[in-house]
ZATI-244062 format. One line per 4 residues: number of its first residue (from 0); their letters; for each residue y, z, x of N, C-alpha, C. Coordinates in nm, 2 decimals, decimal comma. Example, Ala and Ser with C-alpha at 12.3 -4.5 7.8 and 13.67 -1.06 7.14 Angstrom:
<sites>
0	AS	-0,57:0,78:1,32:-0,45:0,78:1,23:-0,33:0,78:1,32; -0,22:0,71:1,28:-0,11:0,71:1,37:0,00:0,79:1,29
</sites>
This chain:
<sites>
0	MKFS	0,27:3,82:0,34:0,24:3,93:0,26:0,10:3,98:0,29; 0,08:4,11:0,32:-0,05:4,17:0,35:-0,10:4,27:0,25; -0,23:4,26:0,22:-0,29:4,35:0,12:-0,41:4,42:0,20; -0,43:4,55:0,18:-0,54:4,62:0,24:-0,65:4,63:0,14
4	SAWG	-0,78:4,65:0,18:-0,89:4,66:0,10:-0,91:4,79:0,03; -0,85:4,90:0,08:-0,85:5,03:0,02:-0,74:5,12:0,07; -0,71:5,23:0,01:-0,61:5,32:0,06:-0,65:5,37:0,20; -0,56:5,36:0,29:-0,58:5,40:0,43:-0,66:5,31:0,51
8	SREV	-0,71:5,20:0,46:-0,79:5,10:0,53:-0,69:5,01:0,61; -0,74:4,96:0,73:-0,66:4,87:0,81:-0,71:4,73:0,80; -0,82:4,71:0,72:-0,88:4,58:0,70:-0,79:4,50:0,60; -0,74:4,38:0,65:-0,65:4,30:0,57:-0,72:4,20:0,49
12	LDAV	-0,69:4,19:0,36:-0,75:4,09:0,27:-0,66:3,96:0,27; -0,73:3,85:0,25:-0,65:3,72:0,24:-0,59:3,72:0,10; -0,47:3,66:0,09:-0,40:3,65:-0,04:-0,36:3,50:-0,06; -0,37:3,46:-0,18:-0,33:3,32:-0,22:-0,22:3,33:-0,32
16	LVRP	-0,10:3,29:-0,29:0,01:3,30:-0,39:0,00:3,18:-0,49; 0,02:3,21:-0,62:0,01:3,11:-0,72:0,13:3,12:-0,81; 0,15:3,01:-0,89:0,27:3,01:-0,98:0,21:3,01:-1,12; 0,20:3,13:-1,19:0,13:3,14:-1,32:0,21:3,08:-1,43
20	DLVA	0,14:3,03:-1,53:0,20:2,98:-1,66:0,22:3,09:-1,76; 0,15:3,20:-1,74:0,15:3,32:-1,83:0,16:3,44:-1,75; 0,25:3,54:-1,78:0,26:3,66:-1,70:0,25:3,78:-1,79; 0,20:3,89:-1,74:0,19:4,02:-1,81:0,32:4,10:-1,78
24	EISA	0,39:4,14:-1,88:0,51:4,23:-1,86:0,46:4,37:-1,86; 0,51:4,45:-1,77:0,46:4,59:-1,76:0,59:4,68:-1,75; 0,56:4,81:-1,77:0,67:4,91:-1,75:0,62:5,01:-1,65; 0,71:5,04:-1,55:0,67:5,13:-1,45:0,79:5,22:-1,41
28	DTAI	0,76:5,33:-1,35:0,86:5,41:-1,29:0,84:5,42:-1,14; 0,93:5,50:-1,07:0,92:5,50:-0,93:0,88:5,64:-0,87; 0,79:5,71:-0,94:0,74:5,84:-0,90:0,64:5,81:-0,78; 0,69:5,85:-0,66:0,61:5,83:-0,54:0,59:5,97:-0,47
32	DRVG	0,47:6,00:-0,42:0,45:6,13:-0,36:0,50:6,12:-0,21; 0,48:6,23:-0,14:0,53:6,24:0,00:0,47:6,14:0,10; 0,35:6,08:0,07:0,28:5,99:0,16:0,30:5,84:0,11; 0,39:5,82:0,00:0,42:5,69:-0,04:0,32:5,63:-0,15
36	VYRH	0,24:5,72:-0,21:0,15:5,67:-0,32:0,22:5,68:-0,46; 0,21:5,57:-0,53:0,27:5,58:-0,67:0,18:5,67:-0,75; 0,24:5,76:-0,83:0,17:5,87:-0,90:0,15:5,84:-1,05; 0,22:5,75:-1,11:0,21:5,72:-1,25:0,16:5,58:-1,28
40	PLRY	0,07:5,57:-1,38:0,01:5,43:-1,41:0,12:5,34:-1,46; 0,09:5,21:-1,45:0,17:5,11:-1,52:0,13:5,10:-1,66; 0,23:5,06:-1,75:0,20:5,04:-1,89:0,21:4,89:-1,93; 0,11:4,84:-1,99:0,11:4,70:-2,04:0,21:4,69:-2,15
44	MRLR	0,30:4,59:-2,15:0,40:4,57:-2,26:0,36:4,45:-2,34; 0,35:4,33:-2,28:0,31:4,21:-2,35:0,28:4,09:-2,26; 0,23:3,99:-2,31:0,21:3,86:-2,24:0,33:3,77:-2,27; 0,38:3,70:-2,18:0,49:3,60:-2,21:0,48:3,48:-2,12
48	DRR	0,54:3,37:-2,16:0,55:3,25:-2,08:0,63:3,27:-1,96; 0,60:3,21:-1,85:0,68:3,22:-1,73:0,81:3,14:-1,76; 0,92:3,21:-1,72:1,05:3,14:-1,74:1,11:3,11:-1,61
</sites>
């Protein structure tokens, strides 16, 4: 999995995958513009235990 440091940047950031005990549930839609950028913010719903 690769993550960039900014929109349009080719600099790759290191990522460390973890197994969380607590997760944040969010709500999102799929509104994407012509260049592939998500246009609507995520909405926080609640914290919950990992299942």
